[in-house]
N, C-alpha and C positions, 0 to 999 in steps of 0.2 A: 665666275672666273673668266678672264680673257687673256689670251696669249696671242700676240700678232707679230708677224715678220716686219721688222723695221727697215731692213735693207741688208746689203752685203758690203763687207769691208773691201778694200782695194785688193786683198789677196783672195777674195771670193767667199770667205766665211760668212755664214748667215748670223744675224743678230736679231734677238727678239725682245719685245717689251711685254712686261707682265703688269696687269692692272690689279691694284689692291683697293677694296672698297669697304667702308664701314659707315652705315647710314648714308648721309650725303657726302661724306669725305671720300676723296679719290686720290690715290697716289699711283704713279707709274714708275717701274723699276726696269732698267735695261741690263741684260746679262753682260754687255760690253762695259767693263769697268765697274760692275756692280753699282750702277749709276742711278741716282734718283733723277728721273727725267722731268717729272712735274709733281706738284702737290696742290690740290684744290680742296681746301677744307670746307669752304662755304660758297654757295652761289656760283660755282664754276670758275671763280677767280683763281688764276694760277699764281702762286707766290714763290715758286722756284724756277730759276732760269733754265732754259733748254733750247734745243734746236729742232727744226723741222726735218733736217736731213742727217743721216748717219755720217756722211762725209765730214760734216762740221765737227762732230765729236772726234773723228779720227785725226783731223789736222789741227784743231784748236789746242792751244796750250794753257787755257785758263782753268782746266780741271772741273768743268761744270758738273756738279752733282756727284762726282766720282768718289769711290772708296780709295783712300790714299794709303800706300805702304811701299816698301817695308817701314820706312821711317818718315813721318810727316814733318813738314816745315824744313828748315835749313840745317845742313851739316857743313860747317866751316871748311873751306878749301877742298871740299869733296873727297875727304878721306877721314879714316878713323883708325885707331889702334886697339886691338883686342888680343890679350894674352901675348903681347910682344910682336904680333904681326900687324903690318899696315895693309889696310884694304882701300883701294882706290875706287871711287864712285863717279858717275857721270857729273861733270861740271856744267850744269844747265842753267845756272843763275848767278851771274857775276863771279864766276870762279868757284861757287859753292854748289852743293847738291841740294836741290829743292824737291821735296815730296817723293824722294826715293828714285829720282831719275825718270826713266820711262815708266816704271812703277806698275802698280796693279790696275791703273786706269786703262791700260792698253791690252789687258787680258780679257778673253771671254771666260766668264765664270760659269761653272756647272751648276745647274739648278737641281738641288737635292729635294726640296719640298716646295709645294705651292698649293694654297687652298683658297685664295681669293682675299683673305685678310692678312696673310703672312707669306713670305717667301724666304727660303734659306738657300744661299749660294756659296760655292766653294771654289777656291783657286789654289793651284800648286805653283810655288816659286822655287825653282831648283837652286842648288848650290852654285854660287857665282852669278846669279841673276842680278843685273845692275851692279855687280861687284860685291854683293852681300854674301856672307858665308852661310853654308848649311841649307838643306832642303827645309821648306816651310809650307805647312798646310794651313790655310786661312779660311774661316767661314764668317759670313755676315748674314744676319737675319734682319729683315725689315718687316715691321708689324704695324698695321693700323688698328688702334684701339680707341674708340671714340674719335676725338680730333687730335690724338697723340700719335705721332709717327716715331716709333721706337726702333733704334738701331742697336743691335747687339753683336759684338765681335768676339771671336775666339780664334787664337792662332797657337799652333803647337810646332816647335822646331825639332828637327832631327839632331841638331847640334847647336852649339852656342851661337847666338846671333842677336842683333838689336831688333826690337819690334816697337813701333809706335804708330798706331793707325788713327785715322780720322775720316770724316766725310767733308766734302768741299762743295756743299750746295750754296748757291747764291740766292738770297732772299730779297724780295721787295713786296711788302705787305699791301701796297697800293696796286699791285700789278706792274708790269714792266713798261718802260717808256720814259718815265721821269726819274729824278734822282731820289735818294733816300735821306737827304740832309735834314728834312723836317720830321723824319721818324724820331720818336723819343726812345731813349735806351737807358737801362740800368744794368750795371755789372757788379756782382757781389765780390769785389776784390779790393783789398786795402793796399796792394802793391802790384807792380807790373815788372816785366822784364825789359830793361833798357837795352837798346840795340845801337850799333854803329851805322855808318852810312851804307854798309852792305846788308843791313838788317840782321846782323849777327849779334847775339847777346854779348854784352861787355862784361858780364859777371856781376853787375850791379842790379839790385832789385829795389828801386826807390819806392817810397810811399807815394800814393797818388795825390795826397793833399796839395792843393794849390796848383795842380797841373791839368792839362787837357784830359788826363787819364783818370780823373776823379769822376767816375760814373756811378758812384754809390747811391745817388739820388737821380731820378729821371731827368734827362735833359736832351735837347736836340742833338742828334748825331753830328750835325755840321756846325754846332755852336762855336767851336774853336778853330774851324778851318780858315786858312788865310795864307799869306805869303810864307810864313814861317812854319806852317803846319798844314800839310796837304791831305791828311787823312790818316786813319788808323791801319796799321799792319803790325799789331803788337799782341804779345801774350799777356793776359791778365792772370795773376796768381790768385786762385779762387779761395774765398772764405764764406761759403754758403751758410745761410741762417735757417733755411727751410729745406726739408728733405721729404721725398715721396718714394713710394714703392711702386715700381713698374715691373710686372712679371717676376716678382720675387727678388728684384735687385733694387737696393736703396741708392738713390741718386740725389744730389743736391741741386737746388735752384741756382744756376750760374748767371743767367742773364734774362732780362725782360725787354721786349721791344713793342712799341705801340705805333700803328700807322694804318691809314686807310680804313679805320673802324675795326681793326683787328688787333689782337694782343697775342704775341708769341712769347712763350716761356721755354727756355733751353735748360734742360737738366743734364747732369753728367756725374760720373764717378771719377772723372779725371782731375788732376791737380790744376790744370790751366785751360784757358779758352782763348783762341786767337780771334780778335775782332779785326776783320779786313773790310775796308769800305770801298773795294773795287777801284783803287787809285790808278790802276793800270788798265782798266777795262775800256776798250774803245775799238772802233773799226770792225772789220768783218771777222767771223760770220755774224749775220743778224740773229737775234733771238727769234723764237717762234712768231709767225705772222709778220715777218719782215720788220720787226721792232729793232731799232738801232741800239747797239750797245754803247753806253756812254760812261764816262768817268763818274764815279759815285752813284752809278745806276743800280747798285745792289749792295748788300752786306753779307758777310760770311761770319758764322760763329763756329769755329773749328775746335772741338774739344780735344785735348792733347796733353802729352807730357811736354815739359819745357823745351823750346827750340834748342838745337845743338846739344841735346842731352848726351848723345853718345860720346862727345868729346870730353865729357866729364865722367865717363864710365858708367852712365846711367842708362836704363832701358834695355839691358841685356838679359836674355833668357837662355837657360841651359836646355840641353836635350830633354824633351818630354815635359818641360815646364810650361804651364798653360798661361797665355796672355788672354785677359778678358777685359772688355770695356763695354759700357752702355751709355748711350746718349739719346735723349728724347727731345723732340721738338713738338710742343703742344700749342695749338692755336685755339683761341676763343674769340668771340665777339667782344669788342671793347665797349662796355656799357657804362 
């Protein structure tokens, strides 16, 4: 087991990094934002983006590796109605609320358990936090088992409130520095969530047939990139065909990615997964080792409920009702 001081936030609070190991696989988790800082499944190659300095996490808005809540993805016009009352949220993305506003990524989570292969963290979100109603206690557990990084969430509200959590890690299976357009990907989805110019769902869920969103068979991530299509930032409605049991939870195979001699399988019990190809990633801060951030330099696979779900009255939990979610990122050598 290893726990080390990463640094101090601008308000003086200390932040620690905890190392998980299983065989040769190593993952690092930070208590600030319950953030996956790095993941090295083989040969020391880091396939998750992160920074050398804590200050970069504190000021950057790209959510590198962070646990996202209360509600992942976008909420149209940064407001929602619940039981006749209107709740106003931070409008931090083209007039919409993205990833809960300030959200859980800016909280220091309490470490409840840590044994070298698993870590359990907890955070408290009070009534009115980022405009969301009711107190909420959230726990997230990260576990290394073989070359599988298992993320298990549990949240219990004191009163009715929306909950939709995810993790926002950026992956590059070749290591960082180049783009991911030559990675091959498959997503087990027959339809996707159509969005408008603000990336808000239109209410239409087209079939993927004959579109850039047909990823049912492996193809290059960048195969359809061009003037009319700059990359993916879309929710895929999952229809998994293969299921696995991880720690007593049954999850479906949502996506597969091949690159740099590695194979990544993403499993989840969620109805959707957001493929984001870092269309807006550029400029400072640099990744670890002074590696420049570039457009399409990584991809995210964010397991989730459908974006803007709260506007349709979905994703609400009553007092004492338990929200649970499990997502697994398993890496193997591509043979």
